[in-house]
ChimeraX commands (.cxc) that place a marker at each C-alpha (Angstrom):
marker #1 position 106.97,92.63,179.53 radius 0.5
marker #1 position 104.76,92.64,182.63 radius 0.5
marker #1 position 103.53,89.55,184.38 radius 0.5
marker #1 position 100.10,90.11,185.88 radius 0.5
marker #1 position 99.26,88.22,189.04 radius 0.5
marker #1 position 96.93,86.02,186.97 radius 0.5
marker #1 position 99.83,85.13,184.66 radius 0.5
marker #1 position 98.62,87.24,181.75 radius 0.5
marker #1 position 101.52,88.45,179.64 radius 0.5
marker #1 position 101.49,91.65,177.64 radius 0.5
marker #1 position 104.15,92.73,175.19 radius 0.5
marker #1 position 103.83,96.08,173.51 radius 0.5
marker #1 position 106.92,98.15,172.80 radius 0.5
marker #1 position 104.94,101.06,171.37 radius 0.5
marker #1 position 101.44,102.48,171.27 radius 0.5
marker #1 position 98.54,100.11,170.65 radius 0.5
marker #1 position 95.58,100.80,168.41 radius 0.5
marker #1 position 93.95,102.55,171.40 radius 0.5
marker #1 position 96.96,104.85,171.85 radius 0.5
marker #1 position 97.96,103.22,175.15 radius 0.5
marker #1 position 101.52,102.00,175.58 radius 0.5
marker #1 position 103.28,99.77,178.07 radius 0.5
marker #1 position 105.16,102.87,179.20 radius 0.5
marker #1 position 101.87,104.52,180.17 radius 0.5
marker #1 position 100.83,101.41,182.10 radius 0.5
marker #1 position 104.18,101.33,183.90 radius 0.5
marker #1 position 103.82,105.03,184.83 radius 0.5
marker #1 position 100.37,104.38,186.31 radius 0.5
marker #1 position 101.68,101.40,188.28 radius 0.5
marker #1 position 104.50,103.52,189.70 radius 0.5
marker #1 position 102.03,106.30,190.53 radius 0.5
marker #1 position 100.02,103.83,192.62 radius 0.5
marker #1 position 103.13,103.02,194.65 radius 0.5
marker #1 position 102.91,106.58,196.00 radius 0.5
marker #1 position 100.29,105.26,198.41 radius 0.5
marker #1 position 103.05,104.15,200.78 radius 0.5
marker #1 position 104.65,107.62,200.79 radius 0.5
marker #1 position 101.28,109.29,201.29 radius 0.5
marker #1 position 100.36,106.99,204.19 radius 0.5
marker #1 position 103.74,107.73,205.79 radius 0.5
marker #1 position 103.13,111.47,205.45 radius 0.5
marker #1 position 99.64,111.06,206.92 radius 0.5
marker #1 position 100.74,109.11,210.00 radius 0.5
marker #1 position 103.68,111.47,210.59 radius 0.5
marker #1 position 101.25,114.39,210.48 radius 0.5
marker #1 position 98.93,112.65,212.93 radius 0.5
marker #1 position 101.82,111.96,215.32 radius 0.5
marker #1 position 103.49,115.40,215.03 radius 0.5
marker #1 position 100.44,117.66,214.91 radius 0.5
marker #1 position 97.48,117.93,217.17 radius 0.5
marker #1 position 94.90,116.89,214.57 radius 0.5
marker #1 position 91.27,116.55,215.51 radius 0.5
marker #1 position 89.33,113.39,214.80 radius 0.5
marker #1 position 87.58,115.22,211.96 radius 0.5
marker #1 position 90.90,116.30,210.43 radius 0.5
marker #1 position 92.23,112.74,210.59 radius 0.5
marker #1 position 89.00,111.40,209.06 radius 0.5
marker #1 position 89.19,114.00,206.26 radius 0.5
marker #1 position 92.82,113.07,205.60 radius 0.5
marker #1 position 91.93,109.38,205.32 radius 0.5
marker #1 position 88.87,110.07,203.16 radius 0.5
marker #1 position 91.02,112.15,200.83 radius 0.5
marker #1 position 93.63,109.40,200.54 radius 0.5
marker #1 position 90.89,106.87,199.85 radius 0.5
marker #1 position 89.35,108.98,197.08 radius 0.5
marker #1 position 92.72,109.78,195.51 radius 0.5
marker #1 position 93.79,106.14,195.34 radius 0.5
marker #1 position 90.38,104.99,194.18 radius 0.5
marker #1 position 90.91,107.28,191.17 radius 0.5
marker #1 position 94.51,106.18,190.61 radius 0.5
marker #1 position 93.74,102.46,190.76 radius 0.5
marker #1 position 90.71,102.90,188.48 radius 0.5
marker #1 position 92.92,104.71,185.94 radius 0.5
marker #1 position 95.51,101.96,186.21 radius 0.5
marker #1 position 92.96,99.21,185.63 radius 0.5
marker #1 position 91.43,101.11,182.70 radius 0.5
marker #1 position 94.86,101.40,181.07 radius 0.5
marker #1 position 95.47,97.69,181.66 radius 0.5
marker #1 position 92.12,96.80,180.05 radius 0.5
marker #1 position 92.93,98.95,176.99 radius 0.5
marker #1 position 96.20,97.08,176.53 radius 0.5
marker #1 position 94.41,93.73,176.78 radius 0.5
marker #1 position 91.94,94.72,174.05 radius 0.5
marker #1 position 94.64,95.25,171.45 radius 0.5
marker link #1:1,2 radius 0.2
marker link #1:2,3 radius 0.2
marker link #1:3,4 radius 0.2
marker link #1:4,5 radius 0.2
marker link #1:5,6 radius 0.2
marker link #1:6,7 radius 0.2
marker link #1:7,8 radius 0.2
marker link #1:8,9 radius 0.2
marker link #1:9,10 radius 0.2
marker link #1:10,11 radius 0.2
marker link #1:11,12 radius 0.2
marker link #1:12,13 radius 0.2
marker link #1:13,14 radius 0.2
marker link #1:14,15 radius 0.2
marker link #1:15,16 radius 0.2
marker link #1:16,17 radius 0.2
marker link #1:17,18 radius 0.2
marker link #1:18,19 radius 0.2
marker link #1:19,20 radius 0.2
marker link #1:20,21 radius 0.2
marker link #1:21,22 radius 0.2
marker link #1:22,23 radius 0.2
marker link #1:23,24 radius 0.2
marker link #1:24,25 radius 0.2
marker link #1:25,26 radius 0.2
marker link #1:26,27 radius 0.2
marker link #1:27,28 radius 0.2
marker link #1:28,29 radius 0.2
marker link #1:29,30 radius 0.2
marker link #1:30,31 radius 0.2
marker link #1:31,32 radius 0.2
marker link #1:32,33 radius 0.2
marker link #1:33,34 radius 0.2
marker link #1:34,35 radius 0.2
marker link #1:35,36 radius 0.2
marker link #1:36,37 radius 0.2
marker link #1:37,38 radius 0.2
marker link #1:38,39 radius 0.2
marker link #1:39,40 radius 0.2
marker link #1:40,41 radius 0.2
marker link #1:41,42 radius 0.2
marker link #1:42,43 radius 0.2
marker link #1:43,44 radius 0.2
marker link #1:44,45 radius 0.2
marker link #1:45,46 radius 0.2
marker link #1:46,47 radius 0.2
marker link #1:47,48 radius 0.2
marker link #1:48,49 radius 0.2
marker link #1:49,50 radius 0.2
marker link #1:50,51 radius 0.2
marker link #1:51,52 radius 0.2
marker link #1:52,53 radius 0.2
marker link #1:53,54 radius 0.2
marker link #1:54,55 radius 0.2
marker link #1:55,56 radius 0.2
marker link #1:56,57 radius 0.2
marker link #1:57,58 radius 0.2
marker link #1:58,59 radius 0.2
marker link #1:59,60 radius 0.2
marker link #1:60,61 radius 0.2
marker link #1:61,62 radius 0.2
marker link #1:62,63 radius 0.2
marker link #1:63,64 radius 0.2
marker link #1:64,65 radius 0.2
marker link #1:65,66 radius 0.2
marker link #1:66,67 radius 0.2
marker link #1:67,68 radius 0.2
marker link #1:68,69 radius 0.2
marker link #1:69,70 radius 0.2
marker link #1:70,71 radius 0.2
marker link #1:71,72 radius 0.2
marker link #1:72,73 radius 0.2
marker link #1:73,74 radius 0.2
marker link #1:74,75 radius 0.2
marker link #1:75,76 radius 0.2
marker link #1:76,77 radius 0.2
marker link #1:77,78 radius 0.2
marker link #1:78,79 radius 0.2
marker link #1:79,80 radius 0.2
marker link #1:80,81 radius 0.2
marker link #1:81,82 radius 0.2
marker link #1:82,83 radius 0.2
marker link #1:83,84 radius 0.2
view
């Protein structure tokens, strides 16, 4: 059972009619938590290496694009579970 911040409850021990399971949703949530590790790696790289402004900007743009995709996937999975 997951409690969404808007107090929506979902219970689904197995796959739904859309083929999406709570396990898949949980995996996508955990994948999004990688953002903290990736930010840590980015700031360590900035501090330890002599990166140019362009390299730092590219690093941040890449992180932004990656997490935009991850969070969109997560929300899509969540919506599929709600439609069951």
